[in-house]
C-alpha positions in Angstrom: -0.2 5.4 -11.4 0.3 5.4 -7.5 0.0 1.9 -6.0 -2.0 1.5 -3.0 -1.4 -0.8 0.0 -4.4 -2.2 1.6 -5.4 -4.1 4.8 -8.4 -6.3 5.2 -10.6 -5.4 8.3 -11.4 -9.7 8.6 -8.1 -11.3 8.3 -5.7 -8.2 8.5 -4.0 -9.4 5.3 -2.2 -6.7 3.4 -2.1 -6.4 0.1 -0.6 -3.8 -2.7 -3.3 -2.6 -5.8 -2.2 -0.6 -9.0 -4.6 2.6 -9.5 -5.2 3.5 -13.0 -8.1 5.5 -11.9 -9.3 8.0 -9.4 -12.4 5.9 -9.5 -11.1 3.0 -9.2 -12.2 0.7 -6.0 -10.6 -1.6 -4.0 -10.8 -5.0 -4.9 -11.9 -7.9 -2.3 -9.0 -9.4 0.1 -7.3 -11.7 -1.9 -6.5 -13.7 1.3 -10.6 -14.4 2.4 -12.9 -12.5 -0.5 -13.9 -10.1 2.1 -15.2 -6.9 0.6 -14.1 -4.5 3.4 -10.9 -3.0 3.4 -9.5 -0.4 3.8 -6.4 2.2 3.2 -3.3 2.2 4.8 -0.8 5.1 5.1 2.3 3.9 3.1 6.0 5.1 2.8 6.8 6.1 -0.9 10.7 5.9 -1.7 12.5 7.9 -3.8 15.7 7.3 -5.8 17.8 10.4 -6.4 20.4 10.6 -10.1 23.2 11.0 -7.8 22.7 7.3 -5.9 21.9 8.6 -2.6 19.1 6.9 -2.2 16.3 8.5 -0.4 12.4 8.0 1.4 10.2 8.1 3.5 10.9 5.6 6.4 13.7 4.1 8.0 14.9 0.6 7.1 12.6 -2.2 7.7 9.5 -0.5 7.8 7.2 -1.1 5.6 3.7 0.1 6.0 1.5 2.1 8.2 -0.9 2.4 11.0 -2.6 -1.0 12.5 
């Protein structure tokens, strides 16, 4: 089950939401209650069994485009 990152169009608050089904709609903004939110491009991180880490973003990078 993926966790998606969303940003509110009204207050620009970013939040994450666990998506259980393809039909799940993003919830309202938990900060201001606005209904218009958009999904952000997020980085993925994978951990290998060799312990080398890995991942899709440089350290300190948390989310996609603003």
